[in-house]
Structures are given as structure tokens and as C-alpha cells.
N, C-alpha and C positions, 0 to 999 in steps of 0.2 A: 485501648484508646490510642489513636495515632499521634505520633509526635509531630511537632511543627516541621521538622526536617522531612519526615515521611510524607506529610501533606504536600509540602513544596515539591518533593521529588515526583510524586504522583501527578501533580498538576503540570510540571514541566514535561514529563513523559507523555501525558495525554495531549498536550499542545504539540509535541513533536509528531504524534500520530495525525493530528489535524493538519499540521504543516505538510506532511507527506501527501495527504489527500488533496490539499489545495494546489500543491506544486504539480501533481499529475493532472488535475482537472484544468489548470491554467496552461498546461504544457510548458511549464517553466522548469525544465529538467535540471538546470544548474542550481536551482533552489534546493534540490535534493542533497547537495553537498553539505548543507547545514542539518540534514536529517540523518544521514548514514556516516559511519566511519569509513575511511578509505578502503579498509579490508573487509567490509561487510559481505555477507553471503545472502543472496536473494534467490528465492525459488518460486517462480510463477507457473510452474508446469501444471499444477492442478487446474488452472484456468486457461490452458492452451499456450502458455508462454515458455520462457526459457529459465534456466537457473545458472548461477555462476557468481563470480565476484562483482561487487558493485560497479566498477568502471565499465565492465562488459555489458551488464544489464542496463545501465544508464544509457549507453550508446545505442542499444537496441530499442529502447522505449519510443523514440521519436518516429522511427519507421513503423513499429508495431501499432502505434496509436494513430497513425496518419489516416487510416480508413474510418476512424470514429471521430467525427468533428465535434460531437457533444457527448459528454459523459460526466457522471457524478459518482463520487465515492463517499457514501454516507455511513458513518460509524455509529455503533451502539453497543450496549452491554460490554463495556470496556472493563476488563478485570486486570489489574496491575498488581504485581507482587514485587516489592523492593527488598533486596538483601544487600545492604551496604552500598557498594559502588556498582552493583549489577542489578538488573531487573528483568522480569519477563511479563508478557501480557498476552491476552487473547481477546479479540474484538470481532464483532460481527461487522461485515461490510455489505451494504446493499448497493449495487452498482448498475444503474440503468445506463445504456449506451445506445447512441444513435449512429446509424451507418447508411451510406448510399448503396443501393442495390444496382446490379448491372443494367436493369431496365429503366433506371433513372428515378425510381421510387425510393422512399426512405423507410427504414424499419427501426423501431426501438426494441431492444432486447433487454432482459433483466438477468443479473447474476447475483447469487447469494453465496457468500464465502466468509471464512474466518481468516483473520490475520493472526498468526502465531509469531510473536516477536521476542527478541532479546535486545537488551540495552546495556550500555556501559557509560559510566560517568567519565568524562574526559575534561581536560583543562578548559575546553570551550563549552562545557555543559553536557547534558545527556545526549547521546547519539545512539541510533539503532545499529546493531552490528549483525543482526540476523532477522530476516523476514521470510516466512513461509506461508503460502496461501493453502488453505484447505477448502475444497469445493463442497458446497451444500446443494445448490440447485441452479438451473438456468431455465429461462422461459423465452419463447419466441426468437430463438437463435437460428439463423440460416445454417444449413448443413456446412460443416467445415470451418466454422468461425469460433474463436475463443476470445476472451477479453484481453488477456495478455497484460494485465496490470494489477 
């Protein structure tokens, strides 16, 4: 049976994951400061992006996602394991993305991936200190395009 503290921790961590998705989909990259620790490591390479420390990846996001005017990050099958003041999770992300093609047409592509995350409890609440994407599939992607988020 879960304790009230573990229930609370899991709910806070799950909300943090939703906050990440909402910040990316709204292109409100400053909101990510409330999701990640300043020294977090992020690895988007599996989906065509970069890896590195949070400040570097945050600065990269606005340019990388500029070609995708519409996108959604839909989470499911969220598995969270709490161990005191640290936690880990694995979650499915379904990520449809819309982009303009050189001929003026639009194309919607679909990405399936897992987020593999680590969290730490801070004085300001739970924060993500590691996010690694694992690729599952893509569909309808123009050659040379990755999701980058």
C-alpha cells in the first residue's frame, strides 16, 4: 500500500511531466525552469535532437521547434518509482507534429517515444534532473526531419 507521502510525490512528479509537455507545446521555454534543475542533463538525440546541460538544450529548443508550428506531446503508461528524495520514471509519448513543406503544403508526422527520466526533491519541490528520449517509431516523416523535443 502506498503511503500518503508517496501518493503525493507521484502526483507531483506526474504533474511535472505534464508541465514539461505543456511548456513545449505552448513554446513557453521559460516555464521549463520550473521543470528542470539548472544542472539537468537532457538527451534528445534518439529523435534527431541534441544532448547536453539544460541551459544549452533550452536555448536550442526555440530554433529547433520553429519549423513545427503545431505539435502535441501526449503522455501515457507513466511508471514512477520513488526512493526518498529521488525518483525515476518511464512514460510513453505520442507526438504528432505539423510542418510546412518547401512547396507550401503542410504535412503531419507522428513520433512514438519513451521518456526515461530522473527526478530530485528540491526546496522548491520535485524537479527533473535527467531526461533521455528512447525512439520507438515514426510515421510520415519527410527525409532528414527529426522531432527534436
